[in-house]
N, C-alpha and C positions, 0 to 999 in steps of 0.2 A: 399460244394459240396455233402458233406455225407448226409445233409438232403434231398437235392433234389435228390438225387440218391437212397435214401432209405438204405443205408448202413452205417456199422460203421466207425467212424473215422478212427480206427485202419486200415480197410481193404484199405484206400487209401495210398498205397506205391507206390512209382516210378513204380515199374514193374508189377502193379495191370492192369491186362488187361481189358480195358472199354468195350471191347463186353460183358463179363460176367455180367457187371452192368447195361448196357442199350443198347438200340437199337438206330435206326437213329432218330426217333422222341425225344427220351430223349435227344440225341445229341444236337439237335436245341434248345429244352427247356433249356438245360443247358447254351447253348452258351447264348441264350437271357438272362437269368438270371445273368449271368456273365457281360454281357454289362450293364444292370441296376446297378446292386450292386457295380460295380468299375466304373461306366460312362465311358464306353470304347464304340467304334464303331467299331466293326470288319466286314471286306470285307464280302460283301453279299455270296460269294464263300467260305467261311470259312470250311463248312460243308464238301464241297467237296475237299478241303485240307487236312482235317483231315482225311477224309474216303477215301483218294486215288483217288477218281474220277476224279480229274484233277490234273496232277501234277505242280507244281510251274514252270516248263519251258513251259509246254502248255500253262499256264496262260499268261504269257510273250508274247508268241506268237500270242494269241488271242487277247490281248491287243495292240499288235502291228499292228493286223490287222483290228482292230476296230478305229484306229488312235489315241488311248490313250497315245503313246508314242511320238508322233509328235515332241511335245515339250520337249524333253530328249535330253540331250546331249549324246555321243557316250559312254562317261565316267559312266554316271548316268544307262545308259543300262546295261552297264559292270558290274556294281555294281548289279543291277537286276540279273542278271545272277550268280555272285557270292553269293548273298542271298538265291537264289533258290537251288543252290548247296548244301548248309547247311542243306535244308529241307529235310528229310527224307520221301519219299512217301510210305505209308504204306495201306495196305490193312485194312478194320476194323476190321479184326479179330486179326491183328498186333498191333493194336495201344495200347498203355499202357499208365498210367497216367501220367508217365515223360514225354514221347513223347509229350502227348497232351499238357503236360506245356510249353513245348519248344516251339510249334508251336505257341501257345497262346504269348509267352514271347515278338516275334517280333512285336506286335502289340500294347505293352503295352507302354506308354509315358515315 
């Protein structure tokens, strides 16, 4: 991450504000680099989740409207809502490296 963002490794602390280190394009490039480096497949809307553009709750409702939840049981949908309640919605200027890593952690195998 330090190499990609062009900052010293020592600057990458949990409370480091990412908006000081990158813009939205940098975020997209970082996500792509993380996917490639670690063999991850993150959701297409991860940038919006990180940036606070679409809340996790909004995403569940959008998925439901698109029919993506029709095969899910009530218990699975309740779990989605529980997971969404654990994700903090942040404005881009409020996202720290620690919060970014918490968001990414839910997508790790």
